[in-house]
Backbone as CSV, one residue per row, in Angstrom:
resi,resn,N_x,N_y,N_z,CA_x,CA_y,CA_z,C_x,C_y,C_z
1,MET,0.875,-1.174,-0.018,-0.014,0.050,0.023,0.926,1.215,-0.044
2,THR,0.599,2.127,-0.859,1.495,3.418,-0.950,1.072,4.272,0.156
3,ILE,2.055,5.355,0.507,1.790,6.330,1.498,0.500,7.094,1.326
4,MET,0.295,7.409,0.087,-1.068,8.247,-0.205,-2.314,7.344,0.197
5,LYS,-2.280,5.979,-0.230,-3.440,5.230,0.128,-3.558,5.148,1.553
6,LYS,-2.387,4.864,2.192,-2.314,4.656,3.824,-2.960,5.938,4.329
7,VAL,-2.748,7.097,3.872,-3.131,8.446,4.347,-4.687,8.388,4.327
8,LEU,-5.111,8.081,3.020,-6.623,8.141,2.760,-7.300,7.092,3.524
9,THR,-6.797,5.848,3.755,-7.271,4.772,4.514,-7.336,5.256,6.032
10,GLY,-6.401,5.881,6.498,-6.225,6.265,7.796,-7.208,7.548,8.064
11,LEU,-7.424,8.354,6.896,-8.332,9.542,6.985,-9.731,9.092,7.171
12,PHE,-10.060,7.891,6.444,-11.365,7.468,6.652,-11.827,6.882,8.198
13,VAL,-10.665,6.238,8.601,-10.748,5.791,10.095,-11.046,7.056,10.987
14,TRP,-10.303,8.094,10.767,-10.475,9.316,11.354,-11.846,9.922,11.381
15,ILE,-12.253,9.890,10.237,-13.765,10.412,9.956,-14.780,9.560,10.764
16,MET,-14.513,8.236,10.808,-15.411,7.491,11.450,-15.400,7.748,12.981
17,SER,-14.151,8.114,13.323,-14.179,8.315,14.873,-14.855,9.602,15.329
18,ILE,-15.048,10.391,14.311,-15.812,11.715,14.563,-17.330,11.365,14.895
19,ALA,-17.779,10.468,13.774,-19.170,10.169,13.714,-19.623,8.826,14.233
20,VAL,-18.773,8.313,15.169,-18.898,7.004,15.716,-20.272,6.960,16.472
21,VAL,-21.013,5.844,16.259,-22.254,5.447,16.938,-21.833,4.247,17.866
22,ALA,-21.662,4.365,19.092,-20.989,3.481,19.885,-22.018,2.453,20.563
23,ALA,-22.337,1.338,19.870,-23.119,0.396,20.400,-22.115,-0.782,20.858
24,GLN,-22.776,-1.666,21.736,-21.898,-2.702,22.237,-21.857,-3.843,21.339
25,PRO,-20.658,-4.270,20.640,-20.500,-5.362,19.959,-21.076,-6.667,20.588
26,LYS,-21.821,-7.472,19.986,-22.377,-8.645,20.635,-21.421,-9.939,20.573
27,GLY,-21.059,-10.553,21.547,-20.431,-11.870,21.540,-18.990,-11.752,21.101
28,LEU,-18.360,-10.581,20.987,-16.875,-10.436,20.713,-16.212,-9.681,21.816
29,GLY,-16.473,-9.653,22.851,-15.683,-8.930,23.933,-16.529,-8.028,24.497
30,LYS,-16.063,-7.455,25.478,-16.755,-6.245,26.195,-16.098,-4.988,26.167
31,SER,-16.893,-4.020,25.825,-16.339,-2.551,25.765,-16.629,-1.792,27.247
32,ASP,-15.826,-0.842,27.321,-15.963,-0.104,28.502,-17.174,0.896,28.555
33,ALA,-18.000,0.751,29.493,-19.229,1.559,29.613,-18.947,3.030,29.688
34,GLU,-17.860,3.459,30.363,-17.571,4.869,30.288,-17.294,5.487,28.929
35,ALA,-16.444,4.622,28.194,-16.032,4.900,26.947,-17.408,4.996,25.952
36,LYS,-18.146,4.158,26.263,-19.377,4.205,25.410,-20.230,5.405,25.677
37,LYS,-20.326,5.812,26.942,-21.100,7.032,27.236,-20.436,8.268,26.543
38,ILE,-19.182,8.284,26.494,-18.515,9.433,25.875,-18.624,9.428,24.389
39,LEU,-18.487,8.274,23.839,-18.749,8.193,22.354,-20.143,8.385,21.786
40,ASP,-21.077,7.998,22.857,-22.478,8.170,22.456,-22.765,9.721,22.398
41,GLY,-22.090,10.445,23.546,-22.226,11.805,23.367,-21.745,12.592,22.082
42,VAL,-20.651,12.062,21.580,-19.933,12.543,20.518,-20.871,12.335,19.325
43,SER,-21.296,11.089,19.140,-22.366,10.663,18.137,-23.542,11.543,18.065
44,ALA,-24.206,11.754,19.235,-25.343,12.504,19.411,-25.328,13.845,18.836
45,LYS,-24.055,14.557,19.247,-23.877,15.864,18.876,-23.681,15.993,17.376
46,PHE,-22.776,15.066,17.015,-22.493,15.088,15.412,-23.721,14.993,14.575
47,LYS,-24.652,14.129,15.022,-25.758,13.821,14.239,-26.767,15.068,14.041
48,THR,-26.518,16.114,14.807,-27.296,17.339,14.781,-26.776,18.135,13.714
49,TYR,-25.755,17.968,13.103,-24.982,18.848,12.210,-25.544,18.420,10.783
50,LYS,-26.095,19.353,9.969,-26.540,19.034,8.734,-25.304,19.108,7.679
51,SER,-24.361,19.872,7.903,-23.122,19.704,7.131,-21.915,19.993,7.848
52,VAL,-20.807,19.572,7.429,-19.580,19.714,8.321,-18.371,20.125,7.344
53,GLN,-17.696,21.005,7.739,-16.406,21.343,6.935,-15.299,21.441,8.009
54,ALA,-14.480,20.592,7.823,-13.177,20.454,8.763,-11.826,20.663,8.127
55,LYS,-10.929,21.193,8.736,-9.630,21.438,8.374,-8.793,20.503,9.342
56,PHE,-7.833,19.721,8.824,-7.104,18.851,9.676,-5.594,18.862,9.274
57,SER,-4.647,18.572,10.308,-3.454,18.360,9.998,-2.977,16.917,10.254
58,LEU,-1.890,16.314,9.508,-1.565,15.013,9.673,0.007,14.998,9.851
59,LYS,0.274,14.090,10.836,1.669,13.787,11.117,1.873,12.381,10.974
60,ILE,2.827,11.970,10.056,3.255,10.570,9.787,4.482,10.296,10.486
61,GLU,4.609,9.266,11.244,5.735,8.808,12.044,6.120,7.346,11.690
62,ASN,7.328,7.027,11.648,7.940,5.589,11.247,7.829,4.854,12.609
63,SER,8.303,3.630,12.598,8.439,2.695,13.685,9.488,3.272,14.829
64,ALA,10.407,3.916,14.375,11.362,4.556,15.307,10.962,5.836,16.006
65,GLY,9.596,6.303,15.632,9.013,7.550,16.147,9.524,8.784,15.475
66,LYS,10.250,8.606,14.386,10.607,9.833,13.683,9.521,10.275,12.653
67,THR,9.367,11.592,12.470,8.396,12.102,11.588,8.950,12.079,10.362
68,ILE,8.282,11.454,9.410,8.604,11.275,8.004,7.718,11.996,7.012
69,GLY,6.708,12.819,7.570,5.892,13.525,6.626,4.805,14.300,7.505
70,THR,4.427,15.574,6.829,3.419,16.232,7.503,2.441,16.549,6.294
71,LYS,1.172,16.597,6.503,0.194,17.072,5.476,-0.924,17.816,5.954
72,ALA,-1.615,18.666,5.237,-2.809,19.276,5.583,-3.863,19.010,4.692
73,GLY,-5.121,19.062,5.179,-6.377,18.674,4.238,-7.610,19.392,4.851
74,THR,-8.673,19.071,4.137,-10.028,19.396,4.488,-10.937,18.252,4.195
75,VAL,-12.092,18.319,4.834,-13.199,17.284,4.568,-14.446,18.059,4.444
76,LEU,-15.165,17.798,3.705,-16.672,18.176,3.634,-17.545,17.137,3.655
77,MET,-18.674,17.169,4.282,-19.627,16.152,4.499,-20.874,16.779,4.559
78,LYS,-21.860,16.151,3.769,-23.369,16.653,3.649,-24.169,15.366,3.217
79,ASP,-25.167,14.912,4.025,-25.774,13.729,3.681,-25.092,12.557,3.428
80,THR,-25.177,11.884,2.358,-24.328,10.857,1.758,-23.038,11.280,0.995
81,LYS,-22.961,12.619,0.781,-21.922,13.115,-0.032,-20.747,13.522,0.764
82,TYR,-19.464,13.413,0.288,-18.339,13.942,0.789,-17.269,14.344,-0.184
83,ARG,-16.367,15.108,0.437,-15.143,15.531,-0.393,-13.872,15.634,0.428
84,VAL,-12.966,14.938,0.078,-11.726,14.942,0.881,-10.608,15.414,0.009
85,SER,-9.910,16.405,0.546,-8.828,17.118,-0.075,-7.613,16.998,0.763
86,VAL,-6.508,16.398,0.270,-5.286,16.249,0.975,-4.190,16.489,0.083
87,THR,-2.966,16.859,0.413,-2.011,17.452,-0.511,-1.796,16.319,-1.566
88,GLY,-2.026,16.645,-2.865,-1.684,15.985,-4.042,-2.826,15.143,-4.365
89,GLN,-3.969,14.997,-3.644,-5.174,14.146,-4.158,-6.431,14.744,-3.414
90,GLU,-7.517,14.375,-4.247,-8.853,14.753,-3.985,-9.781,13.580,-4.176
91,ILE,-10.785,13.400,-3.295,-11.813,12.468,-3.400,-13.122,13.277,-3.483
92,PHE,-14.002,12.832,-4.497,-15.164,13.401,-4.572,-16.297,12.270,-4.576
93,CYS,-17.408,12.435,-3.709,-18.401,11.552,-3.715,-19.780,12.267,-3.829
94,ASP,-20.477,12.297,-4.926,-21.732,12.895,-5.121,-22.889,12.256,-4.765
95,GLY,-22.727,10.960,-3.960,-23.825,10.200,-3.551,-23.998,9.020,-4.577
96,ASN,-23.436,9.002,-5.673,-23.686,7.845,-6.671,-22.320,7.551,-7.271
97,ASN,-21.494,8.362,-7.336,-20.067,8.072,-7.977,-18.788,8.722,-7.122
98,VAL,-17.779,7.826,-6.944,-16.579,8.251,-6.300,-15.455,8.592,-7.253
99,THR,-15.052,9.775,-7.302,-13.797,10.207,-8.314,-12.700,10.499,-7.405
100,THR,-11.516,9.837,-7.706,-10.360,10.153,-7.026,-9.444,10.728,-7.988
101,TYR,-8.910,11.895,-7.670,-7.985,12.634,-8.570,-6.684,12.631,-8.039
102,ASP,-5.674,12.291,-8.841,-4.322,12.321,-8.375,-3.360,13.238,-9.146
103,LYS,-2.950,14.348,-8.471,-2.366,15.531,-8.926,-1.118,15.103,-9.627
104,SER,-0.336,14.193,-9.207,0.969,13.891,-9.795,0.916,13.248,-11.039
105,THR,-0.194,12.453,-11.453,-0.504,11.769,-12.688,-1.501,12.577,-13.455
106,ASN,-2.121,13.638,-12.985,-3.228,14.256,-13.702,-4.217,13.206,-13.973
107,GLU,-4.672,12.347,-13.208,-5.486,11.309,-13.637,-6.741,11.218,-12.567
108,ALA,-7.952,11.097,-13.127,-9.047,10.946,-12.274,-9.812,9.392,-12.565
109,THR,-9.814,8.930,-11.564,-10.410,7.504,-11.696,-11.949,7.450,-10.885
110,ILE,-12.875,7.080,-11.924,-14.282,7.159,-11.370,-14.792,5.808,-11.005
111,THR,-15.471,5.573,-9.957,-15.948,4.218,-9.564,-17.430,4.531,-9.097
112,LYS,-18.325,3.369,-9.187,-19.625,3.499,-8.807,-19.784,3.294,-7.239
113,LEU,-20.357,4.141,-6.592,-20.471,3.915,-5.270,-21.499,2.770,-4.851
114,ASP,-20.783,1.910,-4.095,-21.530,0.688,-3.647,-21.851,0.656,-2.176
115,PRO,-22.993,1.022,-1.754,-23.289,1.255,-0.423,-23.171,-0.120,0.466
116,THR,-23.205,-1.256,-0.267,-23.020,-2.467,0.407,-21.554,-3.013,0.613
117,ALA,-20.723,-2.282,-0.105,-19.358,-2.668,-0.059,-18.716,-2.527,1.219
118,ASN,-17.836,-3.392,1.642,-17.026,-3.343,3.021,-15.838,-2.501,2.956
119,THR,-16.064,-1.231,2.594,-15.050,-0.208,2.479,-15.193,0.846,3.353
120,LEU,-14.186,1.449,3.600,-14.118,2.667,4.718,-14.395,3.830,3.945
121,THR,-15.740,4.207,3.926,-16.227,5.469,3.313,-17.019,6.209,4.242
122,PRO,-17.043,7.655,4.235,-17.665,8.532,5.213,-19.250,8.104,5.253
123,GLN,-19.926,7.839,4.284,-21.315,7.646,4.240,-21.855,6.446,5.170
124,LYS,-20.722,5.608,5.624,-21.266,4.340,6.597,-20.934,4.940,8.046
125,MET,-20.724,6.129,8.179,-20.321,6.590,9.524,-21.819,6.649,10.253
126,PHE,-22.663,6.721,9.622,-24.006,6.937,10.438,-24.899,5.483,10.476
127,THR,-24.187,4.513,10.157,-24.660,3.076,10.120,-23.998,2.352,11.415
128,ASP,-24.240,0.967,11.441,-23.602,0.293,12.461,-22.108,-0.289,12.213
129,PHE,-21.450,0.272,11.122,-20.319,-0.109,10.624,-19.202,-0.082,11.806
130,TYR,-19.159,0.961,12.507,-18.188,1.288,13.511,-18.596,0.351,14.601
131,ASP,-19.654,0.142,14.933,-20.024,-0.732,16.008,-19.635,-2.040,15.923
132,LYS,-19.744,-2.660,14.735,-19.345,-3.981,14.503,-17.789,-4.259,14.599
133,ASP,-17.102,-3.203,14.212,-15.709,-3.391,13.887,-14.772,-3.093,15.085
134,PHE,-15.191,-2.497,16.206,-14.180,-2.090,17.118,-14.680,-2.311,18.600
135,LEU,-13.751,-2.700,19.482,-14.225,-2.564,20.931,-13.424,-1.509,21.479
136,TYR,-13.730,-0.810,22.493,-13.201,0.432,22.980,-13.149,0.447,24.471
137,LYS,-12.263,1.352,24.975,-12.161,1.526,26.471,-11.490,2.898,26.704
138,LEU,-11.877,3.440,27.867,-11.372,4.760,28.325,-10.159,4.569,29.002
139,ASN,-8.908,5.225,28.415,-7.602,5.083,29.043,-7.441,6.084,30.270
140,GLY,-8.252,7.297,30.106,-8.007,8.289,31.119,-8.150,9.769,30.523
141,GLU,-7.861,10.720,31.341,-7.901,12.062,30.875,-6.516,12.832,31.064
142,SER,-6.312,13.737,30.229,-5.075,14.618,30.305,-5.392,16.125,29.971
143,LYS,-4.513,17.030,30.257,-4.776,18.426,30.132,-3.783,18.776,28.873
144,VAL,-4.366,19.236,27.776,-3.330,19.574,26.677,-3.960,21.080,26.139
145,GLY,-3.045,21.894,26.264,-3.423,23.341,25.785,-4.512,23.967,26.298
146,GLY,-4.776,23.601,27.541,-6.002,24.157,28.318,-7.171,23.226,28.238
147,LYS,-7.207,22.265,27.447,-8.354,21.530,27.205,-8.093,20.049,27.962
148,THR,-9.338,19.591,28.398,-9.256,18.202,28.956,-9.502,17.318,28.004
149,LEU,-8.647,16.427,27.579,-8.920,15.450,26.588,-9.165,14.037,27.169
150,GLN,-10.107,13.321,26.803,-10.414,12.021,27.103,-9.852,11.011,26.049
151,GLU,-9.010,10.147,26.506,-8.317,9.227,25.520,-9.169,7.879,25.646
152,ILE,-9.671,7.466,24.389,-10.296,6.230,24.207,-9.536,5.353,23.296
153,GLU,-9.140,4.241,23.645,-8.569,3.173,22.748,-9.536,2.283,22.118
154,LEU,-9.349,2.192,20.696,-10.198,1.348,19.861,-9.276,0.157,19.497
155,THR,-9.877,-1.146,19.540,-9.298,-2.201,18.958,-10.002,-2.806,17.832
156,PRO,-9.562,-3.071,16.678,-10.473,-3.610,15.767,-10.684,-5.083,16.069
157,ILE,-11.913,-5.576,15.706,-12.136,-6.906,16.037,-11.628,-7.793,14.825
158,ASP,-11.760,-7.258,13.773,-10.934,-8.050,12.537,-9.541,-7.768,12.697
159,LYS,-8.745,-8.850,12.830,-7.330,-8.834,12.984,-6.562,-8.758,11.722
160,THR,-7.272,-8.810,10.726,-6.654,-8.639,9.311,-6.419,-7.102,9.017
161,LYS,-7.003,-6.221,9.689,-6.826,-4.871,9.431,-5.355,-4.499,9.493
162,PRO,-4.996,-3.335,8.546,-3.579,-3.162,8.746,-3.153,-2.271,9.879
163,TYR,-4.060,-1.912,10.734,-3.942,-1.195,11.976,-4.286,-2.133,13.035
164,PHE,-3.652,-1.947,14.220,-3.932,-2.729,15.381,-4.631,-1.921,16.598
165,LYS,-4.454,-0.626,16.391,-5.044,0.238,17.504,-5.268,1.666,17.029
166,VAL,-6.391,2.289,17.584,-6.701,3.702,17.226,-6.907,4.350,18.603
167,LEU,-6.329,5.482,18.851,-6.430,6.253,19.986,-7.324,7.429,19.440
168,VAL,-8.407,7.675,20.233,-9.310,8.929,19.861,-9.248,9.909,21.072
169,TYR,-8.947,11.100,20.853,-9.047,12.007,21.862,-10.139,12.946,21.651
170,VAL,-10.979,12.994,22.719,-12.234,13.721,22.813,-12.316,14.887,23.785
171,ASP,-12.536,16.152,23.267,-12.567,17.311,24.025,-13.698,17.159,25.031
172,LYS,-13.337,17.127,26.188,-14.486,16.711,27.149,-15.648,17.888,27.279
173,ALA,-15.168,19.077,27.162,-16.012,20.375,27.289,-17.034,20.370,26.077
174,THR,-16.563,20.145,24.940,-17.243,20.378,23.825,-17.851,18.959,23.038
175,GLN,-17.451,17.975,23.640,-17.799,16.491,23.073,-17.474,16.340,21.738
176,THR,-16.377,16.867,21.127,-16.010,16.721,19.899,-14.452,16.142,19.820
177,ILE,-14.220,15.533,18.521,-12.993,14.802,18.463,-11.864,15.858,18.315
178,SER,-10.914,15.751,19.086,-9.747,16.678,18.906,-8.483,16.168,18.045
179,ALA,-8.384,14.819,18.133,-7.332,14.079,17.435,-7.507,12.630,17.393
180,THR,-6.853,11.929,16.323,-6.998,10.471,16.255,-5.723,10.084,15.841
181,LYS,-5.076,8.970,16.551,-3.856,8.429,16.282,-4.105,7.035,15.714
182,ILE,-3.555,6.616,14.592,-3.634,5.209,14.089,-2.384,4.501,14.068
183,PHE,-2.363,3.390,14.706,-1.143,2.568,14.933,-1.123,1.373,13.862
184,GLU,-0.292,1.464,12.780,-0.354,0.225,11.883,0.527,-0.700,12.313
185,LYS,0.288,-2.008,11.828,1.180,-3.187,12.033,2.570,-2.958,11.638
186,SER,2.778,-2.125,10.569,3.979,-1.878,9.995,4.920,-1.072,10.941
187,GLY,4.422,-0.418,11.906,5.034,0.448,12.903,4.795,1.966,12.522
188,ASP,4.267,2.159,11.470,3.904,3.639,11.021,2.707,4.038,11.951
189,LYS,2.814,5.427,12.170,1.602,5.998,13.058,1.209,7.327,12.313
190,PHE,-0.085,7.384,12.176,-0.761,8.541,11.603,-1.536,9.213,12.575
191,THR,-1.112,10.596,12.803,-1.850,11.364,13.708,-2.700,12.497,13.145
192,TYR,-3.995,12.421,13.217,-4.929,13.485,12.556,-5.370,14.367,13.569
193,SER,-5.080,15.686,13.484,-5.664,16.657,14.456,-6.562,17.704,13.714
194,ILE,-7.632,17.832,14.387,-8.494,18.838,13.920,-8.029,20.273,14.168
195,VAL,-7.911,20.981,13.043,-7.545,22.408,13.258,-8.734,23.336,13.453
196,SER,-9.722,23.071,12.776,-10.932,23.779,12.882,-12.078,23.033,12.469
197,MET,-13.450,23.187,12.891,-14.399,22.519,12.413,-15.700,23.588,12.254
198,ASN,-16.173,23.682,11.162,-17.380,24.412,10.932,-18.504,23.616,10.635
199,THR,-19.509,23.657,11.721,-20.763,22.741,11.632,-21.951,23.746,11.012
200,LYS,-21.777,24.894,10.590,-22.934,25.546,10.064,-22.407,26.126,8.750
201,ALA,-21.430,25.443,7.945,-20.876,25.907,6.698,-22.040,25.744,5.593
202,VAL,-22.147,26.666,4.785,-23.126,26.471,3.574,-22.281,25.632,2.523
203,ILE,-22.725,24.416,2.333,-21.992,23.462,1.350,-23.129,23.190,0.276
204,THR,-22.602,23.579,-1.020,-23.559,23.241,-2.078,-23.304,21.831,-2.697
205,ASN,-24.224,21.194,-3.297,-23.915,19.874,-3.873,-22.945,19.903,-4.934
206,ASP,-22.748,20.873,-5.758,-21.704,20.975,-6.777,-20.177,20.682,-6.160
207,GLN,-20.024,21.183,-5.019,-18.722,20.874,-4.322,-18.405,19.492,-4.315
208,PHE,-19.330,18.437,-4.298,-19.055,17.159,-4.288,-18.898,16.422,-5.544
209,THR,-18.884,17.156,-6.675,-18.922,16.745,-8.047,-17.566,17.111,-8.732
210,PHE,-16.985,16.102,-9.243,-15.722,16.406,-10.100,-15.931,17.232,-11.267
211,ASP,-15.366,18.356,-11.463,-15.872,19.175,-12.670,-14.470,19.160,-13.545
212,ILE,-14.471,18.296,-14.631,-13.324,18.206,-15.465,-12.671,19.404,-16.073
213,LYS,-13.588,20.438,-16.004,-13.124,21.735,-16.653,-12.190,22.453,-15.633
214,LYS,-12.154,22.188,-14.518,-11.147,22.692,-13.528,-9.840,21.854,-13.404
215,TYR,-9.894,20.898,-14.216,-8.599,19.943,-14.254,-8.176,19.836,-15.658
216,PRO,-7.555,20.778,-16.387,-7.314,20.700,-17.794,-6.284,19.462,-18.077
217,GLY,-6.644,18.770,-19.142,-5.741,17.724,-19.533,-5.970,16.403,-18.798
218,ALA,-6.700,16.333,-17.756,-6.800,15.189,-16.880,-7.296,14.041,-17.710
219,GLU,-6.546,13.050,-17.513,-7.071,11.493,-18.061,-8.115,11.024,-17.154
220,ILE,-9.257,10.537,-17.915,-10.417,9.996,-16.951,-10.291,8.455,-17.241
221,VAL,-10.244,7.831,-16.169,-10.210,6.295,-15.969,-11.609,5.970,-15.390
222,ASP,-12.644,5.507,-16.341,-13.926,5.351,-15.831,-14.080,3.760,-15.547
223,LEU,-14.302,3.425,-14.390,-14.478,2.067,-14.029,-15.820,1.650,-13.623
224,ARG,-16.786,2.486,-13.910,-18.276,2.264,-13.598,-18.708,1.034,-14.507
């Protein structure tokens, strides 16, 4: 898996941690009741938002703890639509199709959105996807920059996942996600931190559609 694909996979995990609906997985272990209460609060608040525009920063570390890259990006979400913009790549989902644009190759790949597919996509954030795939526990609280952050550890039930642990940091006062750290089996770590979040942004549907006119000369690979 390339670094960019890892970044985008990690990003979807991060998005899911924002919109988590924390129900107890059945028959696969026991989750922490305190962690559930916190995540339920995050979920309930997030569901009141009609649209979300978030700016985030990303730090990538290797197994030795050395920073090997930093990136910045934005995420737009509205209903089943989303748009992810990260250095060098953009993903557009208009609710029917998903277009991934790679700036380095000036290529756009279009695929049909399959709501039943077992893929990490933002539109599944409001279903039971997250519930079925993770167990969770509250590790404790810490003070960071004047905020009280609650650290929740998530463990994937499916042990074939490329990551073995996700730490979610919840701002106790606002009941919102402050940061998410993903630990891959390779030793790499991806830390996504929210720079800002606008939950009252006016987002139009055309912002989720790939407009070829804005990407002159782009090659279109249509896999629908």
